[in-house]
Every structure is written in structure tokens, then in C-alpha cells.
N, C-alpha and C positions, 0 to 999 in steps of 0.2 A: 773543788771550783767549776760553778755554769751559771750560764747567762739561760736566766727565767723570761726575759721577754726582749724582744730583738726590733727595732720600729726602723725602717727605710723611707726616707721621701728623696724622690725625685733624683736619687740612688741609680746610677747604668741603667738597664730596663726596668727598676722597678721604680713606678711613681709613686706609691704608697702600698708595701709592705708590712705586714706585723705578727710576727710568730713569736707565740707561747707554747713554753716546753716544761719539761721536768729536766731532772738532773741524769737521764740516762740518752744512749746515744739517738741522734739524728740520722735520718735518713731521708734526702735529696734527690729523686727520680724524678728523669723528663726528658725529653727529647735535646739534641744538641743546641745548644744557642737558646733555650727555652731560660736561661737565668739563674742555674744551679749556685754555678762559680763566684757568680755577681754577689751572691749572698755569703757565702764564706769568706769572700774578699773582703764585704761588709766587717763582718766579726774581724777579721785580720786587722783591720786601721782600727779596732780596739786598743791596740799597742802599738808602741814606737814605730816610726818608719813609715812607707808607703805602701804597705800589704804586701799580698802576696803576687800582687802585679807589677809593684814597683810602679804605677801610674802617676801622671802628672797630678795633680787636684782639680784642677780645670776638668779634662778628661773625663772622672769620674761622675760628672754632672751630666744627668739623662738629656738625652737629644730628641728633639729638636729644641726643645725648652729652655737649657741652659740657665738658668736660673740660680743655681748652685744646689746645695744636697747636704741630709742634714740625718746623722744614726743617732740611734737613742738605744741604751741597752740597760736593761737589771743586770748587775753578775754578782752570783752567791758565793761566800769564800767562807765554809764550815758556818758558823752562826750569824755572821754579817754578810751586810750586802751595800753595795755602791751602786751609784747611778751615773752612769759615763754617757756625754755627750760629745760628740765629734762634727762639725759642719763647717761648710764655706759657702762663702757669697761670693759675686762676680767682683764685688768692688773692696773683699778684704781678702786676709790669708787664712788659714785654716784655724779653726777655734776650737780647743779642748775644753771640757769640765768635767769635772767630777763633782757630784754631788752639788750642781749648780755651782760652782766655785772654779775660776777659771785655773787651768793651772800648764806648766809645758807640758810638751807631746811625750818627753822622756816622762816624765810624771805616772803616765799608763802602765807602766812597768811593775808598782807597785801594788797596782791594783787588780790587775789582768795579767794572769800567767798564760800561754798559749804555745802550742808547738803545731807543725804543718808538714806536710809532705803533699808534693805537687807532682805532675805528669813531667813539667817541665825540671824536676829533678833528678830524672831517670837518668840523666848522664852527665851528674856530680861529678863521677869518679873518673871521665874520660875527657872532662873540657878544661879550662884554665884554672891555676889554684884561687882564683878572683870569687868564685861560686861556691868555693871551700870553704873559703875564709868567712863571708857571708852565712853560708849555713853555722857554720860552727859561732860565730857570734848571735846567733839566733839562740843557739842551744845556750852559749852562754848567758845570755842575760835573763834568759826563763830561772837561772839561779841568781842572776845577781843583779839586779835591777838599774844598779847605777852604772854598767856597763856601757850603757850607750851613752852617757856621758864622755865617759873617757874616752869612747871611740868618737863621737865629734867632737871634743875638744883634742884630741891629737890629730885627726885630720884637718883641724881649722888650721892649727899652728903650720901643719905639715903643707898646705896650699900656700899659705904665705911663705915658708922657706923656699918651697920649689921659686914661686915668683921671683925671689931674690936670685935663684941658682940660673935661672933664664937670661935673668937680666945683670950674670956674670957680676952680682958683688963680691969684695971681698974683704968689706970693711966688717972684722969681729962684731962691733958693736951690733948691729943690725942681725945678727946671727943669733946672738946668746941666749936673749928670754925665749925666742922660739924653741930652741934645741931643749933649755928647760922645760918647757911644756912639753915637748914630745917627750922626753925623758921618765916626765914623773904619770903622764898618763898611758904614755908604751908599757913601762913597766905593769903598768895595773890592767892592762887590756892582758898583757900576756901570762902574768900571773892567773885572772880569772878565767882565761882559756884554758890552761894547763887544769886548775880545780875543775873545772867542767869534765873537761876530758875524763879528770879521776873516776867524777863520782856516776858518769854514765858506764866508766868500764865495770864498776863495780857491781852497777845496778845489774848490767849485762851477765856479768860472772856469779850474781849469786840469785839467779832465777831460771826457772825452767820453762824454757819456751824452745816453739818448734821453728823459730827464726835462728840464722846462723849469727853465732857471736864474732865482731867485727873489732877487732886489734885497733885501736886508733892511738896515733901519736901526732907530734904538732914536727913538723920540720922547718928548718930557717935557711933562708939562703943567704949568702953570702956570710956564712961562720953561725955561730950560737948567740946568741941575746944575753947579753951581762943581766946579773939581776940586780946591777948597784946602779942608782942615780947618778951618781958622777961619774962613773966607768961611762954610762951610755951617751952623758954628754961630750966625755973626752971622743969618743969614740964619732960622734956627729960630727963633731969639730975635726978630726982629723982626716973624714971623708970630703971634706967638702970640696977638693981640689975634683975628684974622680965625679963627685955630684954635680959640677957647674959644667965638665964635660957631658955629661949625662943631661942634665937640664932636669932632674930630679933626685929624689932623695931614695939611694939604694940599701939601708939598712934602715932596718926597725921593724914591729911586727907586721905592717902592712907589707912586708914580703913574704910572711909566714905561709906553711901549706899542711893542710891537716890530710896525714894518710892516711889508708885503714888496709887493713888485710883479712882476710877469710881464714878465720881462726883454725877451723878444724881441720883444712886441706893447705893451708900456709901459702894462700897465692893472695898476691896482691888484688883488689878491689877493681882496679880499673881493666886486670887480665882474668874477671871473673866474668860467667856467663851475663844477660841481661837480666835473667830470672835471680840469678843470686845477687847482684849488684842491688835491685830491689828489694829484695828481703835485708839484705844488710842495712838498707835504709829504715824499712820499716824497725828491722831489730834496733836501730842507736835510738829512732822516736819515740819507741816504747819503753827503752831504757832511762830517757829522758824524763818521759810521764813515771817511771817506777821511784826516780830517784828522789823527784819533785816532789813525789806522796811523802813517801819518807822523809822527809826534811819539814815540810808543810802541815803534813794529815791529811791532805787532799789533791788528787793529781790536777793537772792542768786542762782545760780544754785544748780538744785536739781538732786538727781540720786536714781532711782526709779530700783529695779532690779526682775523681775517677778512680779509686784504688784498688780495682778489681785488676785492671791491666797488668799484667805480666805475672798476674795469680792463679795458680790453677785451684781447682774448688775448696781441696784439702787445705792448704794454704790460706785460702780467704775464710775457713771458716777457723783456722786457728787464729787468724787476727781477730775475727769478733771476739771468741772467749776470752782472748786476756784484753782486749778491750771491757768487757764486762767483768772480768775479776778484776780491774782497775779502779771499777766504778766509775770509770771516766767518762762525760759528756762527752762523743765524737760527733762531730757534724762530717756526714759523707755524702759524696756525691757519685752518680751514677746513672746511665738511660734506662735501665727497669728495675723496678720495684723487687723482681727475682733476685737480684745480686745483693738482695741483703735479707734474704729468707733465712739465714741461720738463726739473726736476733728473734725471732718472731715476734712475739707481743712485747718483748723486754724494750725496742726501740720506737720512735713515735715516726713515723711516716709524712710526707708532702709531696703532692705531684706538684711541679713547676710546669708550667705552661705558658706560652708566650703569643699573643696574638696582636696584629698592628702595632709592632715592637714594643707593647707593655706587658710586662711578667707578671703571671698570677698565681697563687699558690694556696693549696687546697690539702688540709689534712684528711687522709683516708687511713680506714681499717687494713691492718696487713692481708687478711682475709678478704678483703676486695680488690677485684681483678680490673 
């Protein structure tokens, strides 16, 4: 899978930018604030959700114009291709189209698979479980396009249940339908997550890689989550009094956590060095891509923002070798073209510059200084 053409209109610092590329790696280089990350943020918005920065729709519009924004991309998957458009105008909500047909945002997962790694994720193993759940759900979505709907439906029902809890409602009738919806979608969320972890773990074990294997597991707070829908409904019902006192739902997949262990050393990811933590994240993202290639016949698009941070020259070279071996289109950012020297002529290179708040992009040959 790869993007053959990407167009940004009034998006962030890009008044109008069009990029045409092939299926290989894409290196975006330039000074800080030039607009490199804005480009890969645009790509992330071709999938469900708010993208890599989780920004509000209105904040994506180029200032001071603030007239709205539009993204267009041609996505090639094997022998087929799809035209994706997503846009926002100040008088309407965000619109998503696939091949000129208006669709739900979650439908994007059916035609575009993407994984990413960002500098903000470097502390994934050290911070709260919420970030790890979101990371896991992004990995899971790459395998199960309907996972986004399950999460959306579960969270919608839980928000309504939490409202009842805060109001200290005790009437069983108010809760039954909501708890049934939570059970139905919650069990799908849990089974999808477990299946995704198995696929990623298998891809790590069955490959030769420079990066450390991260043993992944799903832990639960307040006990194990049942695999039976009726039992889940019963557990929610029996826990209502505790939930009312807390003012929120205390059991369910929204309380799960993903744990990782550096297999070779037998130590938790949170106790590993900064470089080891980064290497394990890279290992997981690469395994995700390998598993998808095995399943679909092609790898997903990979987004790597400032990937050279915490990587020595040997590991950086190993990463680039694995990207080439995967045949993946990886969009990478960095401040210097030399950071991507190991790719040589196998990559496309674009110099991103900024002038008076407007980003511009120019394709260059690797040999050009």
C-alpha cells in the first residue's frame, strides 16, 4: 500500500502543497517549524480519528485565513486504488469521501492502513495506561477496520451510563440497554486487542531483526474481563453501587493496560533505558507492518516523525534496511538530509522550507547538497 499523490490545501502551514511519489520511502527534511510534521499529520487524517496530534478540526485550518482546509490523496493497494478526500469548512463538520462518495470517518480504515511512531510516544511505557490503550487500539485498528466502530459504540454507551451514575440513578430500566451495548462492544474490543497482540508477537518471533523483541500482554484492572456477554452484563449490574460512589464505570476494557517486557533481558519496558524503550517501540511498529503484509499481501504506510532521535547510526541503518526489506512506503522527517543517507537512491527526498508562515516543498536528488 502506498500514496501516489497527496494534496494539501490551506492545511496548517501549507497553503497549497502537492506531492507525487512512488511506493518507496519518502524523506522530508528541513529546519524545525518548516512544516514537515504537518505533512505526515495530513496523511494520518486519511485514517479514522484526529490524526497524530489529536487536534480539533478547526485548529488544522491555515492561519490567519481560517477558511477551512482540504486533503486529497490517491492510495494504491495492490492492483486497486482509491481516492480519499477529507475536508472541513467553517460552516460545517468534517466531511470524508472515498471515490467521491460521502462516507463515515471510520470507513477510512477499510481502504487505508497506516501505523506511526512519534517523539511524543517515547514516554509511552512511563506514563499512564490511557496512552498505551490508544496505541494498542491504533495497532488493532490496522488489523480490524471495524474496531473503531466498536470503540466508538462502547464509549458512547459508557458516557451515558456514567451520566446516570453521577446523577445517582438507581432504576434498573435506565441501565439495562446501555450495559448490554457496553458488553457487546466491550467483548469485541477485548478480543480484537488480544488477536492483534498475538499477530504482532508472532511477527516479532518469526523475523530476524536488530531490534529487541517486546513481549506484549494485556492486563486488566479490577480482575479479569469475562468472555461471556451475559456475564459481562451481570458484572456491570452488580458493580453499580461502587460505580455510583465513584461516579464512573470501574470495570471494562477501558481499564485495561498493555504491558511490555524486553524479552532478552527479562526486564519491564518501563525499567529499560530510553534507547531500549525507543527500540522496542520500533520493533512493535515493524512487526505490525510485517504482520499486515503477511495478511494483506502488502505492508501499510508507515509514518516516522523525527525517527533518528535516540538511535545510533547502526540502529538507524538497521531500521532503514528493514523498511526496504518490507517494501513499505515510510514517510520520515528529520532536520538534515544526511540522516537518511543509508537509503541512497531508494528514497524520494523533499526539502521543506517555510517563509512568512507558508510552507513550500521541493523534491531534490540525494546527491544534491
